[in-house]
C-alpha positions, -999 to 999 in steps of 0.1 A, spaced: -394 550 142 -430 553 140 -450 562 172 -464 527 173 -432 510 174 -421 536 202 -448 528 220 -440 492 219 -406 500 236 -420 522 258 -445 494 271 -417 467 277 -415 489 307 -451 488 317 -465 474 352 -492 453 331 -474 422 320 -501 417 292 -492 450 279 -453 441 281 -457 410 265 -481 423 235 -453 450 232 -427 420 230 -444 401 204 -449 432 180 -413 442 184 -403 407 175 -430 401 148 -418 436 131 -379 426 134 -385 396 110 -380 414 83 -358 445 78 -366 478 95 -351 511 90 -350 522 126 -323 495 140 -297 518 148 -323 542 169 -324 513 194 -293 494 190 -271 509 214 -298 509 241 -305 470 233 -264 461 235 -264 481 271 -294 460 284 -277 427 279 -260 434 310 -289 444 331 -298 431 365 -333 423 350 -332 390 334 -364 398 313 -346 429 297 -315 407 290 -335 380 274 -356 404 253 -328 425 243 -309 396 230 -338 383 209 -345 420 193 -306 424 183 -308 388 169 -336 397 149 -322 430 143 -293 416 126 -307 415 90 -314 453 93 -276 462 103 -260 473 67 -226 485 88 -223 450 101 -220 461 140 -231 425 147 -200 411 138 -187 435 166 -212 432 191 -221 394 186 -201 383 218 -222 406 237 -254 387 228 -237 354 228 -231 359 264 -265 359 273 -270 323 258 -247 316 289 -272 335 314 -271 322 348 -311 321 343 -318 290 325 -351 304 307 -329 335 298 -300 316 282 -326 292 265 -347 323 247 -315 340 238 -299 306 225 -334 299 204 -330 333 190 -293 331 178 -298 315 146 -315 350 131 -281 366 132 -268 341 106 -295 354 81 -278 389 81 -249 378 57 -219 352 48 -198 365 77 -225 362 102 -237 329 92 -202 316 95 -197 332 128 -229 320 145 -224 284 130 -190 280 144 -200 293 178 -230 267 178 -206 240 166 -180 250 193 -208 253 220 -224 218 210 -189 203 214 -177 218 247 -212 222 266 -214 184 278 -213 183 317 -223 220 321 -258 230 334 -284 218 313 -261 209 284 -289 184 271 -313 213 263 -285 236 251 -275 207 227 -313 203 218 -316 243 211 -283 243 190 -299 214 166 -331 235 165 -312 267 159 -293 247 127 -326 232 115 -342 269 117 -312 282 97 -314 254 73 -353 258 67 -347 294 59 -318 292 37 -319 256 24 -279 254 28 -269 217 27 -239 224 44 -257 235 75 -276 203 75 -248 182 72 -230 203 100 -261 194 123 -264 158 113 -225 158 123 -232 171 158 -260 147 164 -235 116 154 -212 128 180 -238 125 210 -228 95 227 -264 91 246 -289 71 222 -316 85 241 -307 123 232 -291 114 198 -326 101 188 -344 132 203 -320 155 184 -323 137 153 -362 142 152 -355 178 147 -342 167 114 -369 143 104 -381 152 72 -355 178 62 
């Protein structure tokens, strides 16, 4: 890892919120493509998923989701459950930020894609009545759209549209369907 990226990780702990945010954005941007330093931070990020600091839990889940494409050892297949747990965080914003990033794990390969899509479908089908379940469902539909836009796989679109059809409330069915307009 170069010194600039190391500085970004160090700045996540800065007292200056602007410096923290800039560091976060730099790491997110860098991890949108493969990097050769993923395993230098992997274990620390994984441990941070259970931190008492909700910002750290959220950030680290997002970083790991992005780093899945830089994981030739396929550690994510084993570590996914820890990242997935953050999508159910007691803090709504932490849970949502993590859930909104989880689709990126599916870009790492077929096994990862199948695992992520299966979890998203299962969560959509079982979250009704839970805290903020309509937001959770919206994020899942958006995740599937993001994945579709990236890989253009018809099966992903069919899965998402099938989930939208299962929504019984016309208001939310319409809202979820808007995500797929022009797809």
